[in-house]
C-alpha positions as CSV (number, residue, x, y, z in Angstrom):
1,M,87.0,143.7,104.5
2,T,86.2,140.6,102.3
3,E,85.3,141.9,98.6
4,R,83.4,140.0,96.0
5,R,83.7,140.3,92.3
6,G,82.0,138.2,89.5
7,Y,82.3,137.3,85.8
8,E,79.9,136.1,83.1
9,I,82.3,133.7,81.7
10,E,82.6,130.3,80.2
11,L,81.1,127.8,82.6
12,R,80.6,124.0,81.5
13,A,78.6,121.3,83.1
14,K,80.3,117.9,82.4
15,G,78.5,115.2,84.0
16,R,78.6,116.0,87.7
17,R,81.5,118.5,87.3
18,L,81.6,122.2,86.6
19,E,84.5,123.9,85.1
20,G,85.4,127.2,83.7
21,Y,87.0,130.5,85.0
22,A,86.2,132.3,88.3
23,A,88.2,135.4,87.3
24,L,89.7,136.8,84.2
25,F,92.9,138.8,83.9
26,G,92.7,142.2,82.1
27,T,88.8,142.4,82.1
28,E,87.7,145.7,83.5
29,A,84.9,146.0,85.9
30,R,83.2,149.3,86.6
31,M,82.4,150.2,90.2
32,A,80.5,153.1,91.4
33,H,83.5,155.5,91.6
34,M,86.2,153.5,89.8
35,R,87.3,150.7,87.3
36,E,89.1,147.7,88.4
37,T,91.1,144.9,86.7
38,I,92.9,141.8,87.9
39,M,96.5,141.4,86.9
40,P,98.2,138.1,86.0
41,G,99.5,136.3,88.8
42,A,97.2,138.0,91.5
43,F,96.0,134.6,92.8
44,S,99.3,132.7,92.9
45,A,100.2,133.3,96.5
46,S,96.6,131.9,97.6
47,L,97.1,128.8,95.3
48,A,100.6,128.2,96.7
49,G,99.4,128.2,100.2
50,E,97.6,125.8,102.5
51,A,94.4,127.8,102.4
52,D,91.0,126.0,102.2
53,V,89.2,127.8,99.4
54,L,85.5,127.0,99.0
55,A,83.2,126.9,96.0
56,L,79.7,128.4,96.9
57,V,76.5,129.2,95.3
58,D,76.0,133.0,95.4
59,H,78.5,133.6,98.3
60,D,76.2,131.6,100.6
61,P,78.3,129.7,103.1
62,S,75.4,127.3,103.7
63,R,75.5,126.2,100.0
64,V,78.9,124.7,99.7
65,L,79.7,122.9,96.4
66,A,83.3,122.0,96.9
67,R,86.6,122.8,98.6
68,T,90.2,122.7,98.1
69,R,91.0,120.8,101.3
70,S,88.9,117.9,100.1
71,R,90.3,118.1,96.5
72,S,86.7,118.3,95.2
73,L,87.7,121.9,94.0
74,R,90.9,122.3,91.9
75,L,92.1,125.8,91.1
76,S,94.9,127.0,88.9
77,E,96.1,130.2,87.1
78,D,96.9,130.3,83.5
79,S,97.4,133.3,81.1
80,R,93.6,133.8,80.8
81,G,92.7,133.7,84.5
82,L,91.7,131.7,87.6
83,A,90.6,128.3,86.2
84,F,88.5,126.1,88.3
85,D,87.1,122.4,88.0
86,L,84.8,121.2,90.8
87,D,83.0,117.9,91.6
88,V,79.4,118.8,92.1
89,P,77.7,117.1,95.1
90,D,74.5,115.2,95.1
91,T,72.9,117.8,97.2
92,Q,69.9,120.1,96.5
93,A,72.3,123.0,95.8
94,G,74.4,120.8,93.6
95,R,71.3,119.5,91.6
96,D,70.0,123.1,91.2
97,V,73.4,124.5,89.9
98,L,73.6,121.5,87.4
99,A,70.1,122.0,86.2
100,L,70.8,125.7,85.7
101,A,74.0,125.3,83.9
102,E,72.5,122.6,81.4
103,R,69.9,125.2,80.6
104,G,72.3,128.0,80.3
105,D,70.5,130.0,83.2
106,L,73.5,130.8,85.4
107,G,74.9,134.3,85.4
108,G,78.4,133.4,85.7
109,M,81.2,133.2,88.5
110,S,82.3,135.4,91.3
111,F,85.2,135.2,93.9
112,G,85.6,136.7,97.6
113,F,88.9,138.0,98.3
114,V,91.0,140.6,100.2
115,A,93.2,142.8,98.2
116,T,97.1,142.4,99.5
117,D,98.7,144.5,96.7
118,E,96.4,147.0,94.8
119,R,97.6,149.9,92.9
120,M,95.5,153.0,91.8
121,N,96.2,154.3,88.3
122,G,93.8,157.4,88.1
123,E,90.4,155.8,88.6
124,L,91.8,152.3,87.7
125,R,92.4,149.9,90.6
126,E,94.8,147.3,89.6
127,L,94.8,144.1,91.8
128,H,98.2,142.6,91.6
129,A,97.9,140.2,94.7
130,V,94.7,138.9,96.6
131,T,94.0,136.4,99.2
132,L,91.3,134.2,97.9
133,Y,88.7,132.8,100.1
134,E,85.9,131.5,97.9
135,I,84.7,131.2,94.4
136,S,80.9,131.2,93.7
137,V,78.6,130.2,91.1
138,V,76.4,133.2,90.5
139,C,72.9,132.6,89.6
140,A,72.0,136.3,88.6
141,W,74.4,139.1,87.8
142,P,78.3,139.2,88.3
143,A,80.1,142.4,88.3
144,Y,82.3,141.8,85.4
145,S,80.7,141.6,81.9
146,G,81.7,140.9,78.5
147,A,82.1,137.1,78.6
148,F,79.5,134.3,78.4
149,V,78.3,131.5,80.4
150,Q,78.1,128.1,78.6
151,A,76.6,124.7,79.6
152,R,77.6,121.3,77.9
153,S,76.1,118.0,78.5
154,L,78.7,115.1,78.9
155,F,76.3,112.9,76.9
156,P,75.8,114.4,73.3
157,S,72.7,112.1,72.7
158,C,71.0,113.5,75.9
159,P,67.7,115.3,75.0
160,H,68.8,118.1,77.4
161,R,71.9,118.7,75.4
162,A,72.3,122.4,74.9
163,Y,75.1,124.8,74.0
164,A,73.5,127.8,75.6
165,E,75.3,131.2,75.3
166,R,74.1,134.3,77.0
167,A,75.6,137.7,77.0
168,V,74.3,139.9,79.9
169,R,75.3,143.4,80.4
170,I,75.8,144.3,84.2
171,A,75.9,147.9,85.4
172,E,77.6,147.1,88.7
173,L,77.6,144.9,91.9
174,S,78.4,146.6,95.2
175,S,81.0,144.9,97.6
176,W,79.5,142.8,100.3
177,A,81.0,142.8,103.7
């Protein structure tokens, strides 16, 4: 079963590009009956393979923003988490996401995965390895809280230049099949 998790994290609009983190290591999420955290290196197998990872809006496969196969989505792991950089298409979904990012109205990022190495430590689920299928820009509420979403204009003199920060507390998001 594919699971989805999200974060309120740093997300930047730079011209027609978005960049930020789709997942953070060591950040705890609270689910209905447990807590969950992602361990460093959890995405390494997915990033080393030939899988085609999509960038979507709200996990909706009809709203594709980018993909690794076409190189319009670039993913990497660093000490902080799963970093992404994507070229936003000139589509309705792309224009909507950029407008919301520039205003600071996006909820954060999320990702769809299947756990391939998970360990339970009491009520704490540790994700040591996952198969990554997609990352998503989340317009409302991601599951992991405690970080922020930020939009930046590439053009400092632009009248829409805004360094918007929002911290939103999220109780929980359920897994979607």
